N, C-alpha and C positions, 0 to 999 in steps of 0.2 A: 600582637591583639593591638587593634588601638582602642585612645583610651574610647570616646562611644560604646564599643565594642564592651569594655570593661560593665561600665557603667549598665548596657542593658541584660550582663548574665549577671549582677550581685543581685540585679531587679525582682528578672528570675526565680535566681534560692530565697529571696523576707521574700518571695509573695507563694513561693511554696509552702514552704516553711510556716512562716500565718496558718495556711491554712492544714498540712498538716492538727498545726498545733489545738485549731480549734479540732475536728474531727477527731483529737485525742483527749476534749478537756469533759470530768463532768458538769454537769445541770442540775442545780435544784431549782422546782420548779412546780407551781397549785395552784389554788381560785380559794379565798377566801368567800365565807358563807356566811353566807347568818343560818347555827345549831337549826334553831325551829321552823324557817321560812323553806330555809333551802338560797335565798336569793343572793348574790351579791352584792357584798360588803367590802364600802371603800376605807383603807386600809391603810396605816403608817408601817410600811416593813420594816426594823433590820437586823444585819446580820454580824455575824460579826466569829472569826474563828475559837475553835477549840482548844489547849487552854488559855491560851496567852492574848485570843483577845489583837494578833498579827496584824488581817486581815477584815476589817473592816468595813459595813455598808450601809446604806438605807434607799426605802422606795415606797413608792404611793401610789393605791389605787386597789383594782383587787382582788389581780393577778399579780406574782411572780417570780422571779429566775434568775439566778444567777451563775455560776461561773465558781468551781471549785479550783480552785490554783494549785492547793496542796491537796497532800488525801488528807489533811486535819478533818477529823467534825466541822461540824457551823451547829450553832445556834441562831436559832430568829426568834424574832418579841413581836406577839403580831396584838396594836392596840390601834384600836377605835373608840369612839364617840358613843358611851350607852351603853357597851359591850365591854365582859370585865376579861382582860390580859393574858396572853398565848401567848406559850413560849415550845416550844421544838425541836429535841436537838437530831441532826437531820449526817448520816454518816456516808459519806459516799462510796465505800463499800458494798451499798446496795446496792450500788447499781447494778441496770442488764446490760441491757443490747444493744439499747436506746439510748447508754450513758446521760440517761437521768434519775435524779431522788427527786421520787414525786410525791409531794405530801400535799394535800389539802388542807386547809386551816378552817371551821366549823367555828363562830364566836354564840360563844352561851349570854342572854345579860348579867352587866353587873350584877353583884350578891346585894338581894337585901340588906338595907342596911340593918334588921331585925335582929337578920346574923350578925356582923358585920362589921357592927358600931365597935363593939368590944374593941377589938383590933388591928382596923384597917385604921389610924388614923395617921397614912404615910399623908403627902403634901401629894394635890393631886392624882390625891385617888379619889374616886366617883359610885357611891353607892347609893341602889334604887329604894326608895321610898316602895316598897312593893301593895305593901298595905297599905297604902292609903284610896282613899275613897272619897270623892265630891257630890253630890247632889246632880241628878242630866244637866250641863250646859249651867252649873254652876259653885263657885266657890266657897261654897260653906265642905264642910270636912261634915264627912259625918261621923259615928261617934268609936262606929269601929276600927280607927284610925288613929284612937288616940293611943292605942301599948303603944302603937313604932315610935309617935312620934314622943311619948316618950324617955323613947331608948333613944333619941338621936340625944332632945333636955340630957337626960343623961349624961351620956356621951363626956359631950362639950363643958358639962360640970367638972367630971374625972379627968378630964385635958382646960386651965384656964387658959390656957397662951390660942386656944384653936378656932381654927376662924374658918366658917363654910362659907360654901354661894348654894343659894335652891337655883337649879334651874328648871326650867315649867316646858314643858311638851307637852301638846294639842295630836293629835289627828292628826290627817292630812283633807275627810271633809268640811261643806262649807266655806262664810268669806276670812281670807287670810289674815285680815285686820285683825275679826272678831276672835278670831283665834290668835290673836300675838296677847289679845287684850285680858282674856281670857287665861292664860297664861302664866299675866304677870299675878293680876290681880290673887292664883293659888298658891305660889309662892310668898305673897303676901300670905297671905291667910294663914300656912306654916308656918312664918314667922313669926304672923301675931301671936300665937301655939305658942312656941319656942320659948317667946321674951317673958312671955305669961307665967310662963315654966322660975324666974328666975335667972335666963342667960341675959346680959348683953347687947341689947339688940346692935352695936355694934361691928360684933363676934359674925353677925350673919350676914349677908349678900343677897342679891336676888339677881335672877335673869331669868330674861325670858324669850324663847326659842317658837311661840306658835307651832307650827308642823315644820318650820323650814327643816328638824333636823331628823326622818321621820327612820325606825328602826328596820323597817318597812313598808312599801308601798301597794301594795296584793290588796282588793278593793272586800278585804274579811274583816266581818267582825273582829275575831282571834289577833289582827295586824291594827284594829284598829285600838283595842284597848291596852294590845303591844307600845304604841305609839303613847299614848295617853298617860300622863305619867310623869315627876316630881325625882328628879336625884340632888344629892348631897355630895359637891364636893369638897375636897378635905383645901384650900386656899397655901394653910399656915398652918405650925404645931408646934 
């Protein structure tokens, strides 16, 4: 057999083996969705084999797909701005004839600060001020919001090294520049309230997003309400 013939045979064997491996691989796949609106959500998806994490990977998007190279189970962690972190365990033994383990992930909004303030103090944690109410198109805080803001002040008092960032979002209606200005005015108003409770102003940062990071793009009042929010991000503790 000539050298050329040997090379051709080796290439053929490699191609067949590769095709057979692809055919026998089990894949994990699914969609990332907003739990309330069922819209796709762009997220960061990380996965690792269990129990030792010998195989790890990172994906970004509103869908994911990766192969099980071993029979180990995998843990996936899904994170998206404004949503609570979701974790799932995927088992290749659950794959059917399709050779797929399908697991859609529905993300709920981050926990309200009134619930999470006492326990969620890890850097990077994001909490919604879900009971924060402003006068329409203004940065005037309604008295009904004071109880939740008091809990933010209490959290900062309990953890004297904690630094937070207040992040303001509007809905996607109207003029983008006015929305950006309004979101800045609102986080400034929240900061001023908390500082008035005795918290050092240097421990509270602010950032305005306007309507650039909506949780939903649906043209419904529920979607607009969801998009109008102020969030607390733990910077350090």
